N, C-alpha and C positions, 0 to 999 in steps of 0.2 A: 190651288187657290182656296183659302179658307173663307167661308161666307159668314155674314152676320156682324154683330156689334154688341157692345155691352148693353144690357137691359136691366130694368129694375128687378125683374124676377131672377135673372141670372146672377147679378151681383149680390142680391140678398141670399140666394142659395149658397154662393161662395162663402159668405160670412158665416152662415149657419153650420157649414161643414168644417169650418176652421177651428178645430178643437183646441189648438195651442194658444189662440188669441185671447187676450184679456178683454174684460168688459170695456166697451167704448173704443176698442182699437179701430173699429170701423165707424165711418162718419157718413151721414146722409147728405147728399147734395143733388138737387134737380132730379130726385127720384132714384138716384143711383146710390149703392152702398159701396163706399170706397175706403181702402185701407189707409190708415193714418201715417203710413210710411210707404213711399214709392221707390222704385228702382230707377236710377238714371244711368245713362250709357255714354257719357260725354268723352272721358279721357281714355287713353290706351293706344298702344302701337297699332299701326295699320298692317297687321299680319294675321295669319291663320291661327297662331297660338292664342292671341288675344280674342279672336272670334270664339274659340272653344271656351275660354274662361268666362266671357260675357254670357254665352249661351247657358252654361251650367249655373252661373250665378242667378240668372233669371229663373231658370227652372226650380232651383232650390228656394228662391224667394217666393215664387207662386205656391209651392208646396208648404211654405211656412206662413201663409195667410197674408200675402201681399198681392193685390190685384191691380195696382197702378204701375204701368210701365211707360217710361218716357224716353224718346230718342229724337233724332233729327237727321235729315238727309246728309248734312255735312259732317256729322260726327264720324270720325275715323274714315272719312272719305267714302261714305255710304255703307261701310262694313258694319257699323253699329246697327243700322236698320236690318241688315241681313242676319245679324246675330239674333236680334229680336225675333225675326221671322222664323228662323230655325228653331228657337226655343219654343215659341208658341205652337209651331207645327208638331214638334215632338210631344209636347204636353197634350195636345188634342189627339194625336194618333195613339198615344199610350193611355188615353182615357183618364188622364190625371187632371185635366181642366177642360172647360168648354169655352168656346169663343165668347159667349154671352156673359161670362163671368169676369172677363178681363177688360180693363180700360186702358187702351193703347193710344198714346199721343205721339205725333212727330211734328217736325218744324220745316218750313220751306222759306226761302228768301236768300240764303247765302249761296254764293257761287262756289261750287265744289267740283272736284274731279272724282274719279272712280278708282278706289284702291285696288280693284281687281283687274284694271286695265293699265297696261304699261305705257301711259302717256303723261307728260307733264301737264300742269293745270291749264296753261294757255293753249296747248295743243288740243287738249280735251274740249275746252270751251269752243274753240274754232270748229272742231269736227262735229261736236254734238249739238251746239247751240247756234253758232253764227252761220255756218255753212247751210244748215237746213232753214235758216230764216226765222228761228225762234226768238233770237234777240239781236239787237244791233249793239255796236260797241258803246254807244252813249247811253244804253239802258242800264249799265252797271254803275252804281253810285259808290263812292268812297273806295273803289277798287275791289269791293267784295260783295256788294248787295244789289239785288234786282227784285223789283216787285211788279213788273209788268204781268198782265194776265196770261199771255202766251207762255212766259217763262214759268209762272207758278203752276200752270196747267201741265206743262211738261214735267215739272218736279213732282207734282202729286201723282201723276201716272207712274213715274219712276219709283216713288216711295211705296206705292201700293205693290209694285212688282217686287221691290226689295223685301217688303214685309210679308209677301205672300197672302195679302188680304184683299177682299173686294171693297172693304169699308174701314176707314180709320175713325176711331171715336172722337179724336180731337186733332185738328190741324192748327198749328200756330203760325202766324206771320212772325218770322224770326228777327228780332232786333232791328225792326224796320225804322223806328224813330232814330236810333243811334246810327244806322247805316245810311239814312237818307237826308237828314236835316243839315248835314254839313254842306250839301250841294243844292238843296231846294228850300223854298219857304214853307212855313207851316200850312199856309193856305193851299199851296200846290200839293203838299203831302196829304192833306185831308181829301183832296180830290182823287188822288191816286188810291188812297185807302178805301174810298167809296167804291171804286172800280173793283178792288180786291174783295170787299165784302159782297158785292153783287156776284162775283165769281164763286165765292164760297157758298152763297145761298143757292146758286144753281147746282153746285155739287151736292148740297144737302138733299135737294129734290131728286138728284140722280142716285142717291144712296151710296156715294163714295166717301162722304164725310158726314158725321153726326153733328159735331159742334166745331166752332172755330174760336180762335183767341189770339192774343199777342204775347209772345215770349220776349221779355225785355231785360235790359240791364239798368239803365239810368232813368228813363223817362218818368217813371212813377215814383222815384225815390229822391229826386232832386228838388231844391227849392223852387218856388214859383217863378223867380226871376231867371232861372237857368234857361239857356236857349233850347234845350231839349225837353223841357218840362211839358207834360201833357195832362189834361184833365180826363180822368176816366169817364166822367159824365158826358163829355163831348164824344168820346168813342162810342158809348152806349147809345147816345142820341143818333149818331150816324148809323149804327146797326139797326135801330128802329126805323129810320128813314128807308132803309134798304129792305129789311125783312119783316117789318111790323113788330107787334108785341111778341110774336113767337119767333123772333130772330134767333140765330144760332150762336151769337157772340156771348159765351157764358163763362169763359175762363181767361185768366192771365197767369203768367209765370214771372217771377222776379227774384232777385237775390235776397235772402233773409237768413240771418243767424244772430248770435249774441253780439257780434261785432258790427255787422251790416244791419243795424236795427232801424233804419229810417222808415221802413214800411209801417212800423209800429208807432214811432214817436213823432215823426215829422208831419205837421199839419199843413200839407201842401195841396190838398184837394178842397173842393167846395161842393157841398150838397145842401140844397134848400137854403142857401145863403149862409151856411155855417162852414167854418174851416175844419176839416177832418183829415185823418191820416188815410193813406191808400187802403189799409185793411178795413178801417171803419167804412170807408166809401164803398168798397167791394161788398161788404155785408149789406149795406143800405141798398145797393143797386142789384143785388142778387147775382154777383159774379164770384165764382170760385177761384181760389188762389193756390197755386202750387209754388213751393219754395225751392229755388236752386241754391247751390253751394251751401247747404246747411252746416257743413263742417269746414268751410273755407278751404276746401281741398286739403284737409287734415291739419291746417294751421292752428285750429282751435283745440287740438288734442295734446298740446304740449303741457308740461308740468305747470300746475297752478293757473291755467288759463281759464278754467271754468269752476266756480265755487260749487261745493257739494250741496245737493238738495234732493229731496224726495227719496232718500234711501238708495240712490243709484251710485254705485261705486265707480263705474267706468266713465271717463270723460266723454267718450263717444255717445254713451246713452244719455248723459245730461245734455249734451249739445242737441241731439235729436229730440229729446223730450221737451226742451225749451221751444223748439220750432213747431213741433206738431201739436203742442198745447196752446199755442197762440191763437186767440179768437180770429177767425177769418181764414186761417190756413187749413187747407184740406190735408196736404201731405208734404213733408220734405222729400226731395228726390235725391236718393243716396247713390253715388257711384260706387260700385263694389265689384271686385273681380276675384281677388284671392280667396281661397277657401276659409282662411282664418278670419278675414274681414267680414265675409258674408255671415259666417257663424256668429261672430261677435255682434254685428249690427242686428241680426234677427232675434237676438235674445230680448230686445226691447219689446217685441210683439207680445211678450207675456206680461207686460206692464201696461196699465191704463194710462192714457194721457191725463194731465192735470185737469181738474175742473176749472171753470172760469174763476171761481173764488180762490182756488189754490194758485192759479197763475197770477192773479193780482197780488197775492201775498208774496209770491216769489219776486215779482217786479219791485215791490217795496223793499224786500231784503237786498236785492241786487243794487238798488239805487240809494240805500241808506248809508 
């Protein structure tokens, strides 16, 4: 079990020793120094070969100036978390990285099986969750999501075991709005969310969690009239009710890329009486944003999909540069396993993100 968590001093030291990184590759948020590219672990086969690929991709990424690592308990049926754990353990044992240099996030809420146990999903749920009394059958919403406190407590314990850590830097409630609002009202959802935040605050005091947040798909990117629309200000207000001004709700994750650009352009939030985008709102409320699917699972890398800019010849670099240069975004989370993709993606570390002025000019060029 590896002890500790990402610290201001540790993450700053990581940036200082990252000789390959360009100026401004690292960003400051909440006292931490975080790389402007993160590694994601979503896709891949549930097998040992993929475990090894993911582990090696993480190790190479960390050695190439990336200290943001994202996973989830349901990714590859818990094997993604275990791959992250093995990579971090080897990096620490080989004295190539320290725990306090790495920002590691995971997600709970989805019902998952265990890729290392030969049981079907329903059998695993019955044996691991229903039989011990952790959940009841009606606790599962939409067939895949559960946000009761006993369930999330069991998942957090399992995640820490999978990762080999005594503390995770960030725990997300995973697609809760999307998974719950089909079955319950917003009022009931907010009551359940308050219970979850109270649980997370207890875990912060127990030093098993540093921060918590919401990993989402639709709720922060849809129009105000959409049934799954949520105001970030309401979520932050709830966190303050539970944890005071020093609450731990500090991050969200959402899809964002050149195609899924609603986070940048859609004015679906309200702050101080003004309509703003979710990214503007996050900046205003002091919430960090990580971007999922920055490459649209490689769909943006086809011919002529992304116009040239910034002297970057490769479409993958332009796609990631757009996302990581967007004000309000800390890092795009890039899923990468093959040696060629890892090497190609990491070349961008040598380039600085665009300045805000350069990004505004790029938007004018793209929309003209």
